[in-house]
C-alpha positions in Angstrom: -13.3 -19.3 6.3 -13.3 -17.9 2.8 -16.9 -16.7 3.3 -15.8 -14.5 6.2 -16.7 -10.9 5.8 -14.2 -8.3 6.9 -14.5 -4.6 7.8 -11.4 -2.4 7.7 -11.3 0.5 10.1 -8.5 2.6 8.7 -7.2 3.3 5.2 -3.5 3.8 5.7 -0.5 1.7 4.9 -1.4 -1.4 6.9 -5.1 -1.3 6.1 -4.3 -0.9 2.4 -1.9 -3.8 2.0 -3.8 -6.1 4.4 -7.1 -5.3 2.6 -5.7 -5.9 -0.9 -4.2 -9.2 0.3 -7.4 -10.4 1.9 -9.4 -9.5 -1.1 -7.0 -11.5 -3.3 -7.5 -14.5 -1.0 -11.2 -14.3 -1.6 -12.4 -12.5 1.5 -15.3 -10.1 1.1 -14.5 -6.6 2.4 -17.8 -5.0 3.5 -16.8 -1.5 4.5 -13.7 0.7 4.7 -13.7 3.5 7.3 -11.5 6.6 7.3 -12.2 10.0 8.6 -10.9 11.3 5.3 -13.4 10.6 2.5 -10.7 10.5 -0.2 -8.7 7.8 1.7 -11.8 5.7 2.4 -12.9 5.8 -1.2 -9.5 5.0 -2.6 -9.1 1.8 -0.6 -12.7 0.9 -0.9 -12.4 1.0 -4.6 -9.4 -1.4 -4.5 -11.2 -4.0 -2.4 -14.7 -3.6 -3.7 -16.1 -2.3 -0.5 -18.3 0.6 0.7 -16.5 3.7 1.9 -17.7 5.4 5.1 -16.4 8.4 7.2 -18.6 7.9 10.2 -18.1 5.0 12.6 -21.8 5.1 13.4 -22.5 3.8 9.9 -20.6 0.6 10.5 -22.7 -2.5 9.6 -22.8 -5.4 12.0 -22.6 -8.1 9.3 -18.9 -8.7 9.4 -17.2 -11.5 11.3 -14.0 -9.6 11.9 -13.4 -5.9 12.3 -9.8 -4.9 11.8 -8.7 -1.6 13.4 -5.6 -0.5 11.4 -5.1 3.1 12.5 -2.3 5.0 14.2 -1.5 3.7 17.7 -2.7 6.8 19.5 -6.0 6.7 17.7 -6.9 3.1 18.5 -8.4 3.8 21.9 -10.5 6.7 20.5 -11.9 4.3 17.8 -12.4 1.5 20.2 -14.6 3.7 22.5 -17.0 4.1 19.5 -17.4 0.4 18.8 -20.1 -1.7 20.4 -20.6 -5.2 19.0 -22.0 -8.4 20.6 -20.1 -11.5 19.3 -18.1 -10.1 16.4 -14.4 -10.2 16.6 -12.6 -6.8 16.9 -8.8 -6.7 16.5 -6.2 -4.1 16.2 -2.9 -4.4 14.3 -0.6 -2.5 16.6 2.7 -3.8 17.9 2.6 -1.9 21.2 -1.1 -1.2 22.2 -2.3 -3.7 24.8 -5.2 -6.0 24.0 -7.3 -4.7 26.8 -8.0 -1.4 25.0 -10.6 -3.4 23.1 -12.3 -5.1 26.0 -15.5 -3.0 25.7 -15.8 -3.3 22.0 -17.1 -6.9 21.9 -17.2 -10.2 23.8 -14.5 -11.3 21.4 -11.5 -9.3 20.7 -7.8 -9.6 20.0 -4.7 -8.5 18.1 -3.6 -9.3 14.6 -0.1 -7.8 14.3 1.7 -8.3 10.9 5.4 -8.0 11.6 6.3 -6.1 8.4 7.0 -2.6 7.1 4.1 -1.3 5.0 3.6 1.4 2.5 0.6 2.0 0.2 2.7 2.0 -2.9 4.6 -1.2 -2.5 2.9 -4.6 -2.3 4.0 -6.9 0.5 4.1 -10.7 0.4 2.0 -11.5 3.4 2.6 -15.3 2.9 6.2 -14.8 4.3 5.2 -12.1 6.8 5.0 -13.3 10.5 1.6 -12.5 12.0 1.5 -12.3 15.8 -1.9 -12.9 17.3 -3.5 -12.6 20.7 -7.1 -13.1 21.9 -9.2 -12.7 25.0 -10.6 -16.2 24.8 -9.8 -19.6 23.2 -12.6 -19.6 20.6 -11.4 -16.2 19.3 -7.8 -17.3 19.3 -8.7 -20.4 17.3 -10.6 -18.2 14.7 -7.8 -15.7 14.5 -5.2 -18.5 14.0 -7.3 -20.0 11.2 -7.9 -16.6 9.7 -4.2 -15.5 9.8 -3.0 -18.9 8.4 -5.1 -18.4 5.3 -2.8 -15.5 4.2 0.4 -16.0 6.2 2.7 -19.0 6.5 4.1 -17.8 9.8 1.5 -17.3 12.6 2.5 -17.1 16.2 0.6 -16.6 19.4 2.2 -14.0 21.7 1.3 -12.0 24.7 0.9 -8.2 24.8 4.3 -8.1 26.7 6.0 -10.2 24.1 4.5 -8.1 21.3 6.0 -4.9 22.8 9.4 -6.6 22.9 9.0 -7.7 19.2 8.0 -4.2 18.2 11.0 -2.7 20.0 13.4 -5.1 18.3 11.7 -4.3 15.0 12.3 -0.6 15.4 16.0 -1.2 15.8 16.1 -3.8 12.9 13.9 -1.9 10.5 13.3 1.8 11.3 16.7 2.6 12.6 18.4 0.6 9.8 16.3 2.5 7.2 17.5 5.8 8.8 21.0 4.6 8.5 20.3 4.1 4.7 19.1 7.7 4.6 22.2 9.0 6.3 24.3 7.0 3.9 22.4 8.4 1.0 23.0 11.9 2.3 26.8 11.3 2.6 27.0 9.9 -0.9 24.9 12.7 -2.4 27.4 15.3 -1.2 29.9 13.7 -3.5 27.4 13.2 -6.3 27.2 9.5 -5.7 24.2 7.2 -5.7 22.9 4.9 -3.0 22.7 2.2 -5.7 26.4 1.6 -5.0 25.5 0.2 -1.6 22.6 -2.0 -2.7 24.6 -5.2 -3.1 26.3 -4.5 0.3 22.9 -4.0 2.0 21.4 -7.1 0.5 24.4 -9.3 1.5 24.4 -7.9 5.0 20.7 -8.9 5.4 21.3 -12.3 3.8 24.1 -13.2 6.2 21.8 -13.2 9.3 19.4 -15.7 7.8 21.5 -18.5 9.1 23.9 -16.7 11.5 23.9 -14.4 14.5 24.4 -10.8 13.6 27.1 -10.6 16.3 29.1 -13.3 14.5 28.7 -11.5 11.2 29.8 -8.1 12.4 32.5 -6.5 10.3 33.9 -2.9 9.8 36.4 -0.7 11.5 34.9 -0.8 14.9 34.9 -4.6 14.8 38.5 -4.6 13.7 39.5 -2.0 16.3 40.7 0.2 13.5 40.9 3.6 15.4 42.7 5.3 12.6 39.9 4.7 10.1 37.3 5.7 12.6 39.0 9.0 13.3 39.2 9.7 9.6 35.5 8.9 9.2 34.6 11.3 12.0 36.5 14.1 10.3 34.4 13.5 7.2 31.1 13.7 9.0 29.8 17.3 9.1 26.5 16.8 10.9 27.0 16.8 14.7 24.1 14.3 15.3 25.5 11.8 12.7 28.9 12.2 14.3 27.4 11.2 17.7 25.5 8.3 16.0 28.8 7.0 14.5 30.5 7.2 17.9 27.7 5.5 19.8 27.2 2.7 17.4 30.9 2.1 17.1 31.1 1.9 20.9 28.2 -0.5 20.9 29.8 -2.8 18.4 33.0 -2.9 20.3 31.2 -3.7 23.6 28.9 -6.3 22.0 31.9 -8.1 20.5 33.7 -8.0 23.9 30.7 -9.5 25.7 30.3 -12.2 23.0 34.0 -13.1 23.3 33.6 -13.5 27.1 30.6 -15.8 26.7 32.2 -18.0 24.0 
């Protein structure tokens, strides 16, 4: 499989980290496409590939074509791809596999369950990769391909992938926004988010072997109404005040439900 040639359609966060990781594993990256010349050239240079800004200039010599663009652009890109037996995949957590049905006889999804940015390298070996394919041979190839750079490869349906993505938004994107809110609160008193770093790391570490529900702490979990009222007085932003109230209410209800079930 190391001789497999890859083409990257996209030059954003996912394409960049995936491309670099594949290159390091010994895969040949033939071309990198982006409608923006600067982006295409930047990634192409990192993975020793040719940069293109026109999909019509795609070569047909790759085994796998990875569409790593924004979700709302996948269908537009897919309509411009016409291959025979090459494998075409997208990396979205929400877009159905069928959006690729006219791109080739063989198509699927290669969804790395991780948060990506161009600047920070990601260890794909520990990153779960969810795959889906339109036929068994393609599924076998994608599993073999994904296992070459990830130690956690799972076959899921489009419906399951949507569920995973929704859960990931709560666990990752929403949590990160909470970090931003916390940082804003601290900055008002000239304090640094570094103060919370050990707390954040310990909170994440706890759920490796335990249910988050069982690990829940804080004033809402304790039923400490006095502290919660004091907190609300400190929150100036109306939206953040609502978030505090809604999440506190959710914590209380979740713990009640868990108590009933146990």
